[in-house]
Backbone as CSV, one residue per row, in Angstrom:
resi,resn,N_x,N_y,N_z,CA_x,CA_y,CA_z,C_x,C_y,C_z
1,MET,87.816,-44.718,164.931,87.255,-44.783,166.460,85.978,-46.027,166.126
2,ILE,85.954,-47.144,166.914,85.354,-47.906,166.717,83.922,-47.929,168.101
3,LYS,82.935,-47.986,167.358,81.537,-48.171,167.801,80.620,-49.087,167.961
4,ARG,80.534,-49.528,169.059,79.535,-50.761,168.783,78.160,-50.603,169.325
5,VAL,76.952,-51.625,168.416,76.134,-51.870,168.422,75.464,-53.042,168.102
6,SER,74.037,-53.210,169.045,73.829,-54.587,168.702,72.361,-54.740,167.556
7,ALA,72.451,-55.863,167.052,71.962,-56.508,165.807,70.856,-55.680,165.728
8,TYR,70.034,-55.368,166.513,68.857,-54.556,166.396,69.214,-53.371,166.084
9,GLU,69.831,-52.091,166.677,70.440,-50.853,166.664,70.740,-50.618,164.893
10,ALA,71.565,-51.874,164.277,72.219,-51.987,163.048,70.726,-51.735,162.252
11,ARG,70.220,-52.823,162.230,69.044,-53.098,161.131,67.957,-51.657,161.638
12,THR,67.878,-50.904,162.736,66.727,-49.711,162.328,67.899,-48.522,162.442
13,LYS,69.185,-48.721,162.262,69.903,-47.568,162.128,70.842,-47.403,161.195
14,LEU,70.891,-48.518,160.304,71.791,-48.633,159.104,72.147,-48.047,158.212
15,GLY,71.139,-46.849,157.837,71.971,-45.428,156.883,72.042,-44.330,157.845
16,GLU,71.919,-44.630,158.848,72.893,-43.144,159.849,74.101,-43.865,160.150
17,LEU,74.107,-45.613,160.634,75.708,-46.186,160.614,76.292,-45.959,159.189
18,ILE,75.396,-46.260,158.147,76.616,-45.948,157.144,77.127,-44.552,156.532
19,ASN,76.802,-43.969,157.044,76.870,-42.205,157.356,77.912,-42.090,158.166
20,LEU,78.198,-42.589,159.422,79.029,-42.317,159.862,80.750,-43.809,159.510
21,VAL,80.128,-44.451,158.646,81.593,-45.140,158.054,82.313,-44.468,157.361
22,TYR,80.953,-43.996,156.313,81.369,-43.587,155.176,82.581,-41.912,155.218
23,TYR,81.318,-40.913,156.048,81.733,-39.579,156.223,82.826,-39.246,157.454
24,GLN,83.029,-40.154,158.212,83.308,-39.983,159.416,84.780,-41.041,159.583
25,GLY,84.354,-42.433,158.788,85.071,-42.495,158.900,85.343,-44.099,160.179
26,MET,84.732,-43.820,161.063,84.137,-44.720,162.146,83.866,-46.273,161.864
27,GLU,84.759,-47.413,162.945,84.396,-48.400,162.493,83.504,-48.924,163.472
28,ILE,82.179,-49.922,162.916,81.166,-50.360,163.440,81.681,-51.891,163.587
29,VAL,81.489,-52.182,165.111,80.960,-53.588,165.404,79.670,-53.891,165.818
30,VAL,78.870,-55.057,165.245,77.955,-55.513,164.985,77.963,-56.531,165.975
31,GLU,76.889,-56.122,167.189,77.214,-57.739,168.191,75.806,-57.888,168.118
32,ARG,75.731,-59.743,168.551,74.193,-60.032,169.218,75.036,-61.046,170.437
33,MET,73.625,-60.113,171.190,73.999,-60.778,172.685,75.687,-60.941,172.904
34,GLY,76.026,-59.230,172.872,77.670,-59.427,173.464,78.712,-59.846,172.482
35,LYS,77.951,-60.895,171.335,79.184,-61.101,170.696,79.683,-60.681,169.247
36,PRO,80.656,-60.080,169.065,80.395,-59.445,167.887,80.644,-60.408,167.186
37,MET,80.038,-60.119,165.589,79.444,-60.988,164.852,80.214,-60.452,163.420
38,ALA,80.056,-59.104,163.612,80.206,-58.756,161.664,80.967,-56.666,162.223
39,LYS,81.205,-56.466,161.018,82.325,-54.942,161.069,81.839,-53.949,159.744
40,LEU,81.407,-53.262,160.281,81.206,-51.904,158.804,82.503,-50.939,159.030
41,ILE,83.397,-51.100,157.754,84.417,-49.804,157.568,84.363,-49.602,156.476
42,PRO,85.320,-48.694,156.486,85.065,-47.802,155.078,85.349,-48.515,154.185
43,ILE,85.321,-48.300,152.541,85.400,-49.345,151.723,86.936,-49.504,151.427
44,ASP,87.697,-47.802,151.497,89.008,-48.033,150.960,89.833,-49.157,151.944
45,LYS,89.336,-49.224,153.370,89.881,-49.852,154.020,90.328,-51.609,154.269
46,ALA,88.805,-51.652,153.252,88.709,-53.224,152.993,88.918,-53.668,151.981
47,SER,89.213,-52.942,150.426,90.357,-52.827,149.496,91.196,-53.329,150.054
48,ASN,92.564,-52.555,150.483,93.044,-52.932,151.028,94.146,-53.950,151.507
49,LYS,92.861,-54.895,152.557,92.810,-55.566,153.500,93.103,-56.720,152.542
50,GLN,92.265,-56.896,151.460,92.109,-58.078,150.859,93.761,-58.975,150.067
51,PRO,94.499,-58.404,149.617,95.949,-58.397,148.788,96.415,-59.517,150.196
52,GLN,96.479,-58.458,151.482,97.204,-59.148,152.620,96.864,-60.721,152.868
53,GLN,95.834,-60.696,153.187,94.908,-61.350,153.583,95.299,-62.959,152.722
54,LEU,95.608,-62.783,151.608,95.367,-63.505,150.253,96.956,-63.909,150.731
55,LEU,98.322,-63.065,150.824,99.853,-63.181,151.385,99.973,-64.240,152.285
56,ASP,98.709,-63.325,153.317,99.331,-64.144,154.794,98.676,-65.893,154.457
57,LEU,97.700,-66.313,153.426,97.109,-67.714,153.116,98.757,-68.224,152.774
58,ALA,98.984,-67.454,151.852,99.658,-68.157,150.970,101.532,-68.684,151.514
59,GLY,101.496,-67.405,152.621,102.399,-68.015,153.182,102.164,-68.848,154.539
60,ALA,101.197,-69.360,155.221,100.729,-70.407,155.919,101.023,-71.772,155.132
61,TRP,100.509,-71.641,154.275,101.002,-73.006,153.186,101.928,-73.127,152.695
62,ASP,103.065,-72.443,152.202,104.479,-72.136,152.261,104.968,-73.125,152.979
63,ASN,105.097,-72.633,154.561,105.292,-73.421,155.463,105.067,-74.785,155.794
64,LYS,104.521,-75.655,155.092,104.163,-77.028,155.314,105.051,-77.734,154.336
65,ASP,104.953,-78.578,154.027,105.645,-79.577,153.330,104.794,-79.978,152.226
66,GLY,105.223,-80.156,150.852,105.365,-80.974,149.882,105.206,-79.607,148.914
67,GLN,105.182,-80.083,147.300,105.505,-79.563,146.355,104.587,-78.787,145.585
68,ILE,102.877,-79.640,146.248,102.236,-78.754,145.512,101.866,-77.543,146.181
69,ILE,101.680,-77.545,147.650,101.380,-76.671,148.335,102.215,-75.371,147.863
70,LYS,104.081,-75.804,148.029,104.788,-74.803,147.886,104.581,-73.335,146.040
71,GLN,103.750,-74.674,144.983,103.712,-74.395,143.755,102.437,-73.131,143.612
72,THR,101.312,-73.978,144.639,100.154,-73.371,145.170,100.243,-71.914,145.933
73,ALA,100.904,-72.410,146.250,101.433,-70.252,147.359,102.248,-69.511,146.595
74,LYS,103.126,-69.823,145.040,103.851,-68.862,144.476,102.498,-68.432,143.418
75,ARG,101.685,-69.267,143.107,100.479,-68.806,142.405,99.903,-68.025,143.010
76,MET,99.716,-68.087,143.971,98.435,-67.379,145.340,99.238,-65.790,144.854
77,ARG,100.994,-65.589,145.337,101.383,-64.585,145.432,101.431,-63.379,144.468
78,ALA,101.652,-64.559,142.833,101.875,-63.952,141.562,100.505,-62.803,141.693
79,LYS,98.805,-64.150,141.800,97.700,-63.794,141.682,97.245,-62.371,142.472
80,SER,97.900,-62.048,143.768,97.879,-60.844,144.943,98.732,-59.943,143.976
81,LYS,99.672,-60.267,143.466,100.343,-58.608,142.836,99.354,-58.013,142.363
82,LEU,98.486,-58.981,141.691,97.639,-57.926,140.367,96.273,-57.985,140.621
83,ILE,95.363,-57.996,142.311,94.357,-57.545,142.732,95.004,-55.733,143.529
84,ALA,96.387,-56.138,143.802,96.788,-54.601,144.605,96.751,-53.865,143.106
């Protein structure tokens, strides 16, 4: 479940919001003037996303022409496996 809060509410109720995220698995979107600015998510979900983001970035670079980019993408893929 996703809950949306203002930046002011996030500042004044941070401890309460952290409890919702940690104990209930809720995701909190912090908005400023109606625009999403940040997201609080459970730590176990955050650690799983980082290697996938690296793989996505490496895949985007791999589609470009040039040997240096392809070599960099290959190294990034190899290093992301070490993180996971």
